[in-house]
N, CA, C, O and CB atoms as a CASP TS submission, in Angstrom:
PFRMAT TS
TARGET T0000
AUTHOR 0000-0000-0000
METHOD Language model
MODEL 1
PARENT N/A
ATOM      1  N   MET     1      10.276   0.152  -3.608  1.00  0.00           N
ATOM      2  CA  MET     1       9.605  -0.657  -4.595  1.00  0.00           C
ATOM      3  C   MET     1       8.488   0.157  -5.219  1.00  0.00           C
ATOM      4  O   MET     1       7.899   1.022  -4.571  1.00  0.00           O
ATOM      5  CB  MET     1       9.065  -1.955  -3.974  1.00  0.00           C
ATOM      6  N   GLY     2       8.208  -0.115  -6.439  1.00  0.00           N
ATOM      7  CA  GLY     2       7.122   0.587  -7.095  1.00  0.00           C
ATOM      8  C   GLY     2       6.409  -0.311  -8.086  1.00  0.00           C
ATOM      9  O   GLY     2       6.975  -1.273  -8.603  1.00  0.00           O
ATOM     10  N   GLY     3       5.158   0.025  -8.337  1.00  0.00           N
ATOM     11  CA  GLY     3       4.385  -0.717  -9.323  1.00  0.00           C
ATOM     12  C   GLY     3       3.439  -1.706  -8.685  1.00  0.00           C
ATOM     13  O   GLY     3       3.768  -2.376  -7.707  1.00  0.00           O
ATOM     14  N   ALA     4       2.246  -1.782  -9.267  1.00  0.00           N
ATOM     15  CA  ALA     4       1.196  -2.639  -8.710  1.00  0.00           C
ATOM     16  C   ALA     4       1.538  -4.117  -8.807  1.00  0.00           C
ATOM     17  O   ALA     4       1.312  -4.862  -7.853  1.00  0.00           O
ATOM     18  CB  ALA     4      -0.115  -2.379  -9.416  1.00  0.00           C
ATOM     19  N   ALA     5       2.076  -4.557  -9.934  1.00  0.00           N
ATOM     20  CA  ALA     5       2.369  -5.983 -10.103  1.00  0.00           C
ATOM     21  C   ALA     5       3.441  -6.433  -9.116  1.00  0.00           C
ATOM     22  O   ALA     5       3.310  -7.489  -8.496  1.00  0.00           O
ATOM     23  CB  ALA     5       2.819  -6.276 -11.546  1.00  0.00           C
ATOM     24  N   LEU     6       4.495  -5.644  -8.969  1.00  0.00           N
ATOM     25  CA  LEU     6       5.567  -5.991  -8.046  1.00  0.00           C
ATOM     26  C   LEU     6       5.069  -5.997  -6.599  1.00  0.00           C
ATOM     27  O   LEU     6       5.374  -6.918  -5.841  1.00  0.00           O
ATOM     28  CB  LEU     6       6.734  -5.014  -8.199  1.00  0.00           C
ATOM     29  N   ALA     7       4.309  -4.980  -6.219  1.00  0.00           N
ATOM     30  CA  ALA     7       3.781  -4.916  -4.856  1.00  0.00           C
ATOM     31  C   ALA     7       2.880  -6.110  -4.554  1.00  0.00           C
ATOM     32  O   ALA     7       2.948  -6.676  -3.463  1.00  0.00           O
ATOM     33  CB  ALA     7       3.008  -3.612  -4.645  1.00  0.00           C
ATOM     34  N   THR     8       2.042  -6.494  -5.505  1.00  0.00           N
ATOM     35  CA  THR     8       1.161  -7.649  -5.314  1.00  0.00           C
ATOM     36  C   THR     8       1.966  -8.926  -5.129  1.00  0.00           C
ATOM     37  O   THR     8       1.652  -9.735  -4.256  1.00  0.00           O
ATOM     38  CB  THR     8       0.208  -7.800  -6.504  1.00  0.00           C
ATOM     39  N   GLN     9       2.996  -9.115  -5.936  1.00  0.00           N
ATOM     40  CA  GLN     9       3.833 -10.314  -5.806  1.00  0.00           C
ATOM     41  C   GLN     9       4.550 -10.346  -4.457  1.00  0.00           C
ATOM     42  O   GLN     9       4.643 -11.402  -3.831  1.00  0.00           O
ATOM     43  CB  GLN     9       4.861 -10.373  -6.948  1.00  0.00           C
ATOM     44  N   LEU    10       5.052  -9.206  -4.009  1.00  0.00           N
ATOM     45  CA  LEU    10       5.741  -9.156  -2.712  1.00  0.00           C
ATOM     46  C   LEU    10       4.773  -9.401  -1.553  1.00  0.00           C
ATOM     47  O   LEU    10       5.132 -10.058  -0.575  1.00  0.00           O
ATOM     48  CB  LEU    10       6.435  -7.798  -2.532  1.00  0.00           C
ATOM     49  N   LEU    11       3.562  -8.882  -1.657  1.00  0.00           N
ATOM     50  CA  LEU    11       2.544  -9.149  -0.622  1.00  0.00           C
ATOM     51  C   LEU    11       2.208 -10.632  -0.571  1.00  0.00           C
ATOM     52  O   LEU    11       2.133 -11.216   0.510  1.00  0.00           O
ATOM     53  CB  LEU    11       1.260  -8.326  -0.889  1.00  0.00           C
ATOM     54  N   ARG    12       2.007 -11.241  -1.726  1.00  0.00           N
ATOM     55  CA  ARG    12       1.698 -12.677  -1.769  1.00  0.00           C
ATOM     56  C   ARG    12       2.808 -13.503  -1.123  1.00  0.00           C
ATOM     57  O   ARG    12       2.535 -14.505  -0.463  1.00  0.00           O
ATOM     58  CB  ARG    12       1.483 -13.135  -3.219  1.00  0.00           C
ATOM     59  N   ALA    13       4.046 -13.089  -1.309  1.00  0.00           N
ATOM     60  CA  ALA    13       5.189 -13.823  -0.758  1.00  0.00           C
ATOM     61  C   ALA    13       5.448 -13.486   0.713  1.00  0.00           C
ATOM     62  O   ALA    13       6.335 -14.069   1.337  1.00  0.00           O
ATOM     63  CB  ALA    13       6.437 -13.527  -1.576  1.00  0.00           C
ATOM     64  N   GLY    14       4.675 -12.544   1.266  1.00  0.00           N
ATOM     65  CA  GLY    14       4.875 -12.158   2.659  1.00  0.00           C
ATOM     66  C   GLY    14       6.138 -11.341   2.881  1.00  0.00           C
ATOM     67  O   GLY    14       6.702 -11.347   3.975  1.00  0.00           O
ATOM     68  N   LEU    15       6.584 -10.635   1.837  1.00  0.00           N
ATOM     69  CA  LEU    15       7.843  -9.901   1.919  1.00  0.00           C
ATOM     70  C   LEU    15       7.678  -8.401   2.154  1.00  0.00           C
ATOM     71  O   LEU    15       8.676  -7.686   2.248  1.00  0.00           O
ATOM     72  CB  LEU    15       8.619 -10.115   0.668  1.00  0.00           C
ATOM     73  N   LEU    16       6.456  -7.914   2.248  1.00  0.00           N
ATOM     74  CA  LEU    16       6.238  -6.498   2.551  1.00  0.00           C
ATOM     75  C   LEU    16       5.747  -6.345   3.976  1.00  0.00           C
ATOM     76  O   LEU    16       4.833  -7.049   4.404  1.00  0.00           O
ATOM     77  CB  LEU    16       5.230  -5.871   1.567  1.00  0.00           C
ATOM     78  N   ASP    17       6.353  -5.424   4.712  1.00  0.00           N
ATOM     79  CA  ASP    17       5.862  -5.150   6.058  1.00  0.00           C
ATOM     80  C   ASP    17       5.275  -3.745   6.166  1.00  0.00           C
ATOM     81  O   ASP    17       4.599  -3.433   7.146  1.00  0.00           O
ATOM     82  CB  ASP    17       6.987  -5.325   7.073  1.00  0.00           C
ATOM     83  N   GLU    18       5.525  -2.891   5.165  1.00  0.00           N
ATOM     84  CA  GLU    18       4.939  -1.560   5.140  1.00  0.00           C
ATOM     85  C   GLU    18       4.546  -1.188   3.719  1.00  0.00           C
ATOM     86  O   GLU    18       5.126  -1.666   2.744  1.00  0.00           O
ATOM     87  CB  GLU    18       5.914  -0.526   5.716  1.00  0.00           C
ATOM     88  N   LEU    19       3.534  -0.312   3.630  1.00  0.00           N
ATOM     89  CA  LEU    19       3.105   0.256   2.345  1.00  0.00           C
ATOM     90  C   LEU    19       3.100   1.769   2.488  1.00  0.00           C
ATOM     91  O   LEU    19       2.613   2.300   3.486  1.00  0.00           O
ATOM     92  CB  LEU    19       1.685  -0.278   1.915  1.00  0.00           C
ATOM     93  N   LEU    20       3.634   2.457   1.503  1.00  0.00           N
ATOM     94  CA  LEU    20       3.597   3.906   1.452  1.00  0.00           C
ATOM     95  C   LEU    20       2.788   4.281   0.218  1.00  0.00           C
ATOM     96  O   LEU    20       3.236   4.085  -0.912  1.00  0.00           O
ATOM     97  CB  LEU    20       5.043   4.529   1.415  1.00  0.00           C
ATOM     98  N   LEU    21       1.601   4.819   0.441  1.00  0.00           N
ATOM     99  CA  LEU    21       0.685   5.144  -0.665  1.00  0.00           C
ATOM    100  C   LEU    21       0.507   6.648  -0.752  1.00  0.00           C
ATOM    101  O   LEU    21       0.157   7.299   0.233  1.00  0.00           O
ATOM    102  CB  LEU    21      -0.693   4.447  -0.476  1.00  0.00           C
ATOM    103  N   CYS    22       0.748   7.194  -1.926  1.00  0.00           N
ATOM    104  CA  CYS    22       0.564   8.622  -2.168  1.00  0.00           C
ATOM    105  C   CYS    22      -0.575   8.807  -3.154  1.00  0.00           C
ATOM    106  O   CYS    22      -0.632   8.134  -4.184  1.00  0.00           O
ATOM    107  CB  CYS    22       1.870   9.279  -2.700  1.00  0.00           C
ATOM    108  N   THR    23      -1.469   9.710  -2.839  1.00  0.00           N
ATOM    109  CA  THR    23      -2.616   9.999  -3.687  1.00  0.00           C
ATOM    110  C   THR    23      -2.467  11.409  -4.242  1.00  0.00           C
ATOM    111  O   THR    23      -2.293  12.371  -3.493  1.00  0.00           O
ATOM    112  CB  THR    23      -3.951   9.845  -2.901  1.00  0.00           C
ATOM    113  N   HIS    24      -2.538  11.517  -5.560  1.00  0.00           N
ATOM    114  CA  HIS    24      -2.438  12.812  -6.232  1.00  0.00           C
ATOM    115  C   HIS    24      -3.836  13.245  -6.655  1.00  0.00           C
ATOM    116  O   HIS    24      -4.634  12.415  -7.089  1.00  0.00           O
ATOM    117  CB  HIS    24      -1.475  12.741  -7.465  1.00  0.00           C
ATOM    118  N   PRO    25      -4.141  14.528  -6.535  1.00  0.00           N
ATOM    119  CA  PRO    25      -5.496  15.004  -6.854  1.00  0.00           C
ATOM    120  C   PRO    25      -5.724  15.132  -8.367  1.00  0.00           C
ATOM    121  O   PRO    25      -5.869  16.235  -8.895  1.00  0.00           O
ATOM    122  CB  PRO    25      -5.747  16.358  -6.179  1.00  0.00           C
ATOM    123  N   SER    26      -5.752  13.999  -9.039  1.00  0.00           N
ATOM    124  CA  SER    26      -5.989  13.961 -10.481  1.00  0.00           C
ATOM    125  C   SER    26      -6.912  12.794 -10.795  1.00  0.00           C
ATOM    126  O   SER    26      -6.864  11.759 -10.130  1.00  0.00           O
ATOM    127  CB  SER    26      -4.652  13.838 -11.271  1.00  0.00           C
ATOM    128  N   ILE    27      -7.737  12.961 -11.794  1.00  0.00           N
ATOM    129  CA  ILE    27      -8.582  11.872 -12.271  1.00  0.00           C
ATOM    130  C   ILE    27      -8.163  11.576 -13.696  1.00  0.00           C
ATOM    131  O   ILE    27      -8.294  12.421 -14.582  1.00  0.00           O
ATOM    132  CB  ILE    27     -10.110  12.232 -12.183  1.00  0.00           C
ATOM    133  N   LEU    28      -7.660  10.377 -13.910  1.00  0.00           N
ATOM    134  CA  LEU    28      -7.185  10.016 -15.238  1.00  0.00           C
ATOM    135  C   LEU    28      -8.223   9.226 -16.024  1.00  0.00           C
ATOM    136  O   LEU    28      -8.290   9.337 -17.249  1.00  0.00           O
ATOM    137  CB  LEU    28      -5.908   9.217 -15.130  1.00  0.00           C
ATOM    138  N   GLY    29      -9.033   8.430 -15.333  1.00  0.00           N
ATOM    139  CA  GLY    29     -10.071   7.671 -16.013  1.00  0.00           C
ATOM    140  C   GLY    29      -9.603   6.358 -16.604  1.00  0.00           C
ATOM    141  O   GLY    29     -10.391   5.666 -17.247  1.00  0.00           O
ATOM    142  N   PHE    30      -8.357   5.995 -16.409  1.00  0.00           N
ATOM    143  CA  PHE    30      -7.854   4.730 -16.920  1.00  0.00           C
ATOM    144  C   PHE    30      -6.654   4.323 -16.068  1.00  0.00           C
ATOM    145  O   PHE    30      -6.218   5.068 -15.191  1.00  0.00           O
ATOM    146  CB  PHE    30      -7.468   4.837 -18.436  1.00  0.00           C
ATOM    147  N   GLY    31      -6.143   3.159 -16.335  1.00  0.00           N
ATOM    148  CA  GLY    31      -4.977   2.673 -15.609  1.00  0.00           C
ATOM    149  C   GLY    31      -5.305   1.401 -14.849  1.00  0.00           C
ATOM    150  O   GLY    31      -6.466   1.012 -14.730  1.00  0.00           O
ATOM    151  N   ARG    32      -4.286   0.776 -14.348  1.00  0.00           N
ATOM    152  CA  ARG    32      -4.454  -0.474 -13.618  1.00  0.00           C
ATOM    153  C   ARG    32      -4.722  -0.174 -12.146  1.00  0.00           C
ATOM    154  O   ARG    32      -3.965   0.573 -11.527  1.00  0.00           O
ATOM    155  CB  ARG    32      -3.204  -1.376 -13.773  1.00  0.00           C
ATOM    156  N   PRO    33      -5.785  -0.740 -11.574  1.00  0.00           N
ATOM    157  CA  PRO    33      -6.035  -0.553 -10.140  1.00  0.00           C
ATOM    158  C   PRO    33      -4.914  -1.194  -9.309  1.00  0.00           C
ATOM    159  O   PRO    33      -4.366  -2.229  -9.689  1.00  0.00           O
ATOM    160  CB  PRO    33      -7.410  -1.157  -9.747  1.00  0.00           C
ATOM    161  N   LEU    34      -4.593  -0.592  -8.215  1.00  0.00           N
ATOM    162  CA  LEU    34      -3.585  -1.133  -7.322  1.00  0.00           C
ATOM    163  C   LEU    34      -4.123  -2.397  -6.666  1.00  0.00           C
ATOM    164  O   LEU    34      -5.227  -2.387  -6.122  1.00  0.00           O
ATOM    165  CB  LEU    34      -3.173  -0.093  -6.258  1.00  0.00           C
ATOM    166  N   PHE    35      -3.366  -3.474  -6.708  1.00  0.00           N
ATOM    167  CA  PHE    35      -3.715  -4.765  -6.106  1.00  0.00           C
ATOM    168  C   PHE    35      -4.989  -5.367  -6.705  1.00  0.00           C
ATOM    169  O   PHE    35      -5.757  -6.004  -5.985  1.00  0.00           O
ATOM    170  CB  PHE    35      -3.887  -4.605  -4.604  1.00  0.00           C
ATOM    171  N   ASP    36      -5.227  -5.180  -7.993  1.00  0.00           N
ATOM    172  CA  ASP    36      -6.472  -5.654  -8.601  1.00  0.00           C
ATOM    173  C   ASP    36      -6.573  -7.175  -8.682  1.00  0.00           C
ATOM    174  O   ASP    36      -7.675  -7.707  -8.814  1.00  0.00           O
ATOM    175  CB  ASP    36      -6.607  -5.078  -9.979  1.00  0.00           C
ATOM    176  N   ASP    37      -5.461  -7.879  -8.605  1.00  0.00           N
ATOM    177  CA  ASP    37      -5.542  -9.343  -8.653  1.00  0.00           C
ATOM    178  C   ASP    37      -5.181  -9.991  -7.320  1.00  0.00           C
ATOM    179  O   ASP    37      -4.833 -11.171  -7.267  1.00  0.00           O
ATOM    180  CB  ASP    37      -4.629  -9.876  -9.739  1.00  0.00           C
ATOM    181  N   TYR    38      -5.268  -9.215  -6.253  1.00  0.00           N
ATOM    182  CA  TYR    38      -5.031  -9.762  -4.912  1.00  0.00           C
ATOM    183  C   TYR    38      -6.387 -10.161  -4.355  1.00  0.00           C
ATOM    184  O   TYR    38      -7.271  -9.315  -4.221  1.00  0.00           O
ATOM    185  CB  TYR    38      -4.297  -8.721  -3.964  1.00  0.00           C
ATOM    186  N   ASP    39      -6.568 -11.438  -4.028  1.00  0.00           N
ATOM    187  CA  ASP    39      -7.910 -11.958  -3.750  1.00  0.00           C
ATOM    188  C   ASP    39      -8.240 -12.172  -2.275  1.00  0.00           C
ATOM    189  O   ASP    39      -9.274 -12.764  -1.966  1.00  0.00           O
ATOM    190  CB  ASP    39      -8.082 -13.238  -4.456  1.00  0.00           C
ATOM    191  N   VAL    40      -7.397 -11.711  -1.361  1.00  0.00           N
ATOM    192  CA  VAL    40      -7.705 -11.804   0.073  1.00  0.00           C
ATOM    193  C   VAL    40      -7.568 -10.413   0.685  1.00  0.00           C
ATOM    194  O   VAL    40      -6.787  -9.599   0.193  1.00  0.00           O
ATOM    195  CB  VAL    40      -6.758 -12.834   0.800  1.00  0.00           C
ATOM    196  N   PRO    41      -8.316 -10.130   1.752  1.00  0.00           N
ATOM    197  CA  PRO    41      -8.206  -8.819   2.393  1.00  0.00           C
ATOM    198  C   PRO    41      -6.794  -8.587   2.933  1.00  0.00           C
ATOM    199  O   PRO    41      -6.140  -9.514   3.410  1.00  0.00           O
ATOM    200  CB  PRO    41      -9.233  -8.692   3.530  1.00  0.00           C
ATOM    201  N   ILE    42      -6.346  -7.363   2.852  1.00  0.00           N
ATOM    202  CA  ILE    42      -5.056  -6.966   3.395  1.00  0.00           C
ATOM    203  C   ILE    42      -5.340  -6.108   4.624  1.00  0.00           C
ATOM    204  O   ILE    42      -5.861  -5.000   4.499  1.00  0.00           O
ATOM    205  CB  ILE    42      -4.184  -6.191   2.327  1.00  0.00           C
ATOM    206  N   GLU    43      -5.005  -6.603   5.795  1.00  0.00           N
ATOM    207  CA  GLU    43      -5.229  -5.862   7.032  1.00  0.00           C
ATOM    208  C   GLU    43      -4.062  -4.901   7.252  1.00  0.00           C
ATOM    209  O   GLU    43      -2.906  -5.319   7.313  1.00  0.00           O
ATOM    210  CB  GLU    43      -5.390  -6.831   8.246  1.00  0.00           C
ATOM    211  N   LEU    44      -4.378  -3.610   7.370  1.00  0.00           N
ATOM    212  CA  LEU    44      -3.356  -2.580   7.519  1.00  0.00           C
ATOM    213  C   LEU    44      -3.597  -1.764   8.783  1.00  0.00           C
ATOM    214  O   LEU    44      -4.735  -1.603   9.223  1.00  0.00           O
ATOM    215  CB  LEU    44      -3.334  -1.663   6.291  1.00  0.00           C
ATOM    216  N   ASP    45      -2.521  -1.256   9.356  1.00  0.00           N
ATOM    217  CA  ASP    45      -2.602  -0.303  10.464  1.00  0.00           C
ATOM    218  C   ASP    45      -1.909   0.973  10.029  1.00  0.00           C
ATOM    219  O   ASP    45      -0.772   0.933   9.560  1.00  0.00           O
ATOM    220  CB  ASP    45      -1.956  -0.880  11.774  1.00  0.00           C
ATOM    221  N   LEU    46      -2.582   2.107  10.178  1.00  0.00           N
ATOM    222  CA  LEU    46      -2.032   3.396   9.780  1.00  0.00           C
ATOM    223  C   LEU    46      -0.915   3.804  10.733  1.00  0.00           C
ATOM    224  O   LEU    46      -1.113   3.849  11.947  1.00  0.00           O
ATOM    225  CB  LEU    46      -3.134   4.471   9.747  1.00  0.00           C
ATOM    226  N   LEU    47       0.255   4.100  10.183  1.00  0.00           N
ATOM    227  CA  LEU    47       1.397   4.553  10.981  1.00  0.00           C
ATOM    228  C   LEU    47       1.572   6.063  10.904  1.00  0.00           C
ATOM    229  O   LEU    47       1.958   6.700  11.884  1.00  0.00           O
ATOM    230  CB  LEU    47       2.672   3.862  10.517  1.00  0.00           C
ATOM    231  N   GLU    48       1.286   6.637   9.732  1.00  0.00           N
ATOM    232  CA  GLU    48       1.550   8.057   9.514  1.00  0.00           C
ATOM    233  C   GLU    48       0.731   8.529   8.330  1.00  0.00           C
ATOM    234  O   GLU    48       0.459   7.769   7.401  1.00  0.00           O
ATOM    235  CB  GLU    48       3.062   8.323   9.279  1.00  0.00           C
ATOM    236  N   GLN    49       0.339   9.801   8.377  1.00  0.00           N
ATOM    237  CA  GLN    49      -0.306  10.402   7.223  1.00  0.00           C
ATOM    238  C   GLN    49       0.093  11.866   7.149  1.00  0.00           C
ATOM    239  O   GLN    49       0.294  12.525   8.169  1.00  0.00           O
ATOM    240  CB  GLN    49      -1.846  10.248   7.298  1.00  0.00           C
ATOM    241  N   ARG    50       0.202  12.358   5.931  1.00  0.00           N
ATOM    242  CA  ARG    50       0.590  13.753   5.704  1.00  0.00           C
ATOM    243  C   ARG    50      -0.150  14.299   4.497  1.00  0.00           C
ATOM    244  O   ARG    50      -0.524  13.560   3.587  1.00  0.00           O
ATOM    245  CB  ARG    50       2.118  13.878   5.502  1.00  0.00           C
ATOM    246  N   SER    51      -0.349  15.593   4.509  1.00  0.00           N
ATOM    247  CA  SER    51      -0.887  16.303   3.350  1.00  0.00           C
ATOM    248  C   SER    51       0.148  17.325   2.915  1.00  0.00           C
ATOM    249  O   SER    51       0.826  17.926   3.748  1.00  0.00           O
ATOM    250  CB  SER    51      -2.263  16.989   3.676  1.00  0.00           C
ATOM    251  N   PHE    52       0.268  17.519   1.611  1.00  0.00           N
ATOM    252  CA  PHE    52       1.238  18.448   1.062  1.00  0.00           C
ATOM    253  C   PHE    52       0.527  19.575   0.334  1.00  0.00           C
ATOM    254  O   PHE    52      -0.656  19.463   0.013  1.00  0.00           O
ATOM    255  CB  PHE    52       2.207  17.727   0.121  1.00  0.00           C
ATOM    256  N   GLU    53       1.251  20.672   0.069  1.00  0.00           N
ATOM    257  CA  GLU    53       0.664  21.897  -0.486  1.00  0.00           C
ATOM    258  C   GLU    53      -0.123  21.687  -1.773  1.00  0.00           C
ATOM    259  O   GLU    53      -1.167  22.313  -1.957  1.00  0.00           O
ATOM    260  CB  GLU    53       1.743  22.890  -0.740  1.00  0.00           C
ATOM    261  N   GLN    54       0.341  20.838  -2.651  1.00  0.00           N
ATOM    262  CA  GLN    54      -0.317  20.646  -3.940  1.00  0.00           C
ATOM    263  C   GLN    54      -1.509  19.696  -3.860  1.00  0.00           C
ATOM    264  O   GLN    54      -2.092  19.359  -4.890  1.00  0.00           O
ATOM    265  CB  GLN    54       0.675  20.126  -4.946  1.00  0.00           C
ATOM    266  N   GLY    55      -1.883  19.256  -2.651  1.00  0.00           N
ATOM    267  CA  GLY    55      -3.030  18.385  -2.475  1.00  0.00           C
ATOM    268  C   GLY    55      -2.699  16.903  -2.411  1.00  0.00           C
ATOM    269  O   GLY    55      -3.594  16.077  -2.236  1.00  0.00           O
ATOM    270  N   VAL    56      -1.432  16.559  -2.550  1.00  0.00           N
ATOM    271  CA  VAL    56      -1.018  15.158  -2.458  1.00  0.00           C
ATOM    272  C   VAL    56      -1.128  14.714  -1.002  1.00  0.00           C
ATOM    273  O   VAL    56      -0.755  15.451  -0.089  1.00  0.00           O
ATOM    274  CB  VAL    56       0.442  14.961  -2.995  1.00  0.00           C
ATOM    275  N   THR    57      -1.638  13.512  -0.795  1.00  0.00           N
ATOM    276  CA  THR    57      -1.671  12.938   0.551  1.00  0.00           C
ATOM    277  C   THR    57      -0.817  11.678   0.571  1.00  0.00           C
ATOM    278  O   THR    57      -0.758  10.931  -0.406  1.00  0.00           O
ATOM    279  CB  THR    57      -3.133  12.623   0.994  1.00  0.00           C
ATOM    280  N   MET    58      -0.157  11.457   1.702  1.00  0.00           N
ATOM    281  CA  MET    58       0.695  10.294   1.887  1.00  0.00           C
ATOM    282  C   MET    58       0.174   9.525   3.095  1.00  0.00           C
ATOM    283  O   MET    58      -0.100  10.100   4.148  1.00  0.00           O
ATOM    284  CB  MET    58       2.199  10.705   2.074  1.00  0.00           C
ATOM    285  N   HIS    59       0.045   8.215   2.921  1.00  0.00           N
ATOM    286  CA  HIS    59      -0.362   7.330   4.014  1.00  0.00           C
ATOM    287  C   HIS    59       0.659   6.205   4.116  1.00  0.00           C
ATOM    288  O   HIS    59       0.955   5.533   3.128  1.00  0.00           O
ATOM    289  CB  HIS    59      -1.810   6.762   3.785  1.00  0.00           C
ATOM    290  N   ARG    60       1.192   6.004   5.313  1.00  0.00           N
ATOM    291  CA  ARG    60       2.139   4.909   5.540  1.00  0.00           C
ATOM    292  C   ARG    60       1.464   3.902   6.454  1.00  0.00           C
ATOM    293  O   ARG    60       1.014   4.236   7.549  1.00  0.00           O
ATOM    294  CB  ARG    60       3.491   5.426   6.161  1.00  0.00           C
ATOM    295  N   TYR    61       1.404   2.671   5.988  1.00  0.00           N
ATOM    296  CA  TYR    61       0.729   1.592   6.703  1.00  0.00           C
ATOM    297  C   TYR    61       1.704   0.462   7.013  1.00  0.00           C
ATOM    298  O   TYR    61       2.670   0.251   6.280  1.00  0.00           O
ATOM    299  CB  TYR    61      -0.456   1.063   5.885  1.00  0.00           C
ATOM    300  N   THR    62       1.456  -0.250   8.082  1.00  0.00           N
ATOM    301  CA  THR    62       2.124  -1.517   8.317  1.00  0.00           C
ATOM    302  C   THR    62       1.136  -2.618   7.952  1.00  0.00           C
ATOM    303  O   THR    62      -0.063  -2.496   8.205  1.00  0.00           O
ATOM    304  CB  THR    62       2.618  -1.647   9.805  1.00  0.00           C
ATOM    305  N   VAL    63       1.645  -3.692   7.359  1.00  0.00           N
ATOM    306  CA  VAL    63       0.812  -4.845   7.030  1.00  0.00           C
ATOM    307  C   VAL    63       0.654  -5.651   8.299  1.00  0.00           C
ATOM    308  O   VAL    63       1.639  -6.134   8.858  1.00  0.00           O
ATOM    309  CB  VAL    63       1.432  -5.711   5.872  1.00  0.00           C
ATOM    310  N   ARG    64      -0.570  -5.800   8.757  1.00  0.00           N
ATOM    311  CA  ARG    64      -0.829  -6.406  10.067  1.00  0.00           C
ATOM    312  C   ARG    64      -0.236  -7.807  10.205  1.00  0.00           C
ATOM    313  O   ARG    64       0.358  -8.108  11.241  1.00  0.00           O
ATOM    314  CB  ARG    64      -2.316  -6.467  10.315  1.00  0.00           C
ATOM    315  N   ASP    65      -0.375  -8.667   9.210  1.00  0.00           N
ATOM    316  CA  ASP    65       0.184 -10.023   9.297  1.00  0.00           C
ATOM    317  C   ASP    65       1.698  -9.993   9.431  1.00  0.00           C
ATOM    318  O   ASP    65       2.274 -10.797  10.163  1.00  0.00           O
ATOM    319  CB  ASP    65      -0.210 -10.843   8.067  1.00  0.00           C
ATOM    320  N   ALA    66       2.348  -9.066   8.726  1.00  0.00           N
ATOM    321  CA  ALA    66       3.817  -8.970   8.798  1.00  0.00           C
ATOM    322  C   ALA    66       4.250  -8.526  10.182  1.00  0.00           C
ATOM    323  O   ALA    66       5.250  -9.018  10.705  1.00  0.00           O
ATOM    324  CB  ALA    66       4.358  -7.988   7.735  1.00  0.00           C
ATOM    325  N   LYS    67       3.498  -7.586  10.793  1.00  0.00           N
ATOM    326  CA  LYS    67       3.847  -7.093  12.122  1.00  0.00           C
ATOM    327  C   LYS    67       3.705  -8.214  13.148  1.00  0.00           C
ATOM    328  O   LYS    67       4.568  -8.382  14.010  1.00  0.00           O
ATOM    329  CB  LYS    67       2.961  -5.888  12.509  1.00  0.00           C
ATOM    330  N   GLU    68       2.610  -8.987  13.056  1.00  0.00           N
ATOM    331  CA  GLU    68       2.378 -10.074  14.006  1.00  0.00           C
ATOM    332  C   GLU    68       3.401 -11.179  13.820  1.00  0.00           C
ATOM    333  O   GLU    68       3.871 -11.757  14.800  1.00  0.00           O
ATOM    334  CB  GLU    68       0.964 -10.635  13.848  1.00  0.00           C
ATOM    335  N   ALA    69       3.756 -11.483  12.570  1.00  0.00           N
ATOM    336  CA  ALA    69       4.737 -12.534  12.312  1.00  0.00           C
ATOM    337  C   ALA    69       6.119 -12.153  12.813  1.00  0.00           C
ATOM    338  O   ALA    69       6.863 -13.011  13.289  1.00  0.00           O
ATOM    339  CB  ALA    69       4.798 -12.843  10.830  1.00  0.00           C
ATOM    340  N   SER    70       6.483 -10.845  12.711  1.00  0.00           N
ATOM    341  CA  SER    70       7.806 -10.421  13.135  1.00  0.00           C
ATOM    342  C   SER    70       7.949 -10.404  14.648  1.00  0.00           C
ATOM    343  O   SER    70       9.069 -10.416  15.158  1.00  0.00           O
ATOM    344  CB  SER    70       8.112  -9.060  12.580  1.00  0.00           C
ATOM    345  N   SER    71       6.827 -10.375  15.382  1.00  0.00           N
ATOM    346  CA  SER    71       6.913 -10.343  16.845  1.00  0.00           C
ATOM    347  C   SER    71       7.030 -11.755  17.426  1.00  0.00           C
ATOM    348  O   SER    71       7.216 -11.903  18.633  1.00  0.00           O
ATOM    349  CB  SER    71       5.684  -9.632  17.434  1.00  0.00           C
ATOM    350  N   CYS    72       6.925 -12.794  16.592  1.00  0.00           N
ATOM    351  CA  CYS    72       7.043 -14.173  17.070  1.00  0.00           C
ATOM    352  C   CYS    72       8.482 -14.588  17.213  1.00  0.00           C
ATOM    353  O   CYS    72       8.762 -15.721  17.606  1.00  0.00           O
ATOM    354  CB  CYS    72       6.330 -15.124  16.135  1.00  0.00           C
TER
END
């Protein structure tokens, strides 16, 4: 899945159990913030992180509520 609007809708519906976020070393100065219209805290647990040669970092998180709900 990709895109802030889609990710926000899936989080609201409780349909995401993991997030994979990649950060590129660039400053654009504009654009839509990720999850800018999500109005409750999102509790995450870090599963994995990596750094790549060009400075890109990858973080893979599990959504805490999804993990707890799936164990019931």
